[in-house]
N, C-alpha and C positions, 0 to 999 in steps of 0.2 A: 146901708151904704150901697151906692150904685157903682158897679164895676165896669160899666160900658158894655158894648155889644160883644157878642161871641167873636173871638179873633178870626174864625173861619169866615163869618159873614162880613166882617170888616175887610178881610183880605179879598173876598170876591168883589166888593165894591171898588177897592183900590185897583185891582187888576182890570176891571171893566173900564175904569177911567184911563188907566195906562194904555190899554189896547187902542182906545180912540186917539190918545196923544201920540202913540208910536205910529199909528196909521198916518197921521197928519205930518208929523215931523220927528222921526226917530232920533235924530242927532241933536235936537234942541236941548239946551241946558235945562235940567230939571229944576223946578222952583224950590225955594227953601221950604215951603209948606209940604210939598210932595216928599222931599227928602226927610223931613221931620216925621211924616206919616210912615214912611218906610222904616225909619229907626224904631218907632213905637211898635209897629207890627213885628219887626224882628225881635224886639225885647219880649213881646207877649208870646212869641213862639219859642223863646229860649235860644235864639241863634244870634251870633254877632252880626251886626249890619255891615255890609260891604260899602265901600265908597261908590256911590252911583251919581255920576255927573250928568248923564243924558237920560232921556226918556227910555231908550232901549236898555240901558244899564239898570234902570229902576225895574223894568219888566223882568230882566234876568234875576234881579234880587227878589222880586215878588215870587217868581217860580221856585226859587230856592227856599223861601219861607213856606210856600205851599207844600213843598216836599217835606219839610220838617213837621208841619202841622198834620199832614195826612200820612206820614210814614212811607212815602213812595221810595222805591229803589232808584239809584242813580240813573239807570237806563230808562225808567219811566220819566224822570225829570228831563232827560235829553229829548224824549219823544214829545213831551209837553212843550219844550222850548222850540223844537222844529215846527210843531203845529201852530204855535203862537206867532212865530216868525213868518210862516206861510200866510197866516190870516192877515198880516199887515203888509204883505208884499215884499218881505225882506229876503 
């Protein structure tokens, strides 16, 4: 039985795509496919998915999932969020 890619690898791909999307239009409504991917990643990390309507909100959710997968402390999550926001000019 194939279980799919490592959740950390899938999350890296998701975040790379999101960073590009946020850079172009952070307030654009997230597509149904991206929201589905977000829910699946959250489930694989064992966290409840948050409602994410925009690209920026999806990125925030992805950072939260990353924190859960990597066991980062909340202050590290805040630093990651700041650096991601700065990378996209927010």
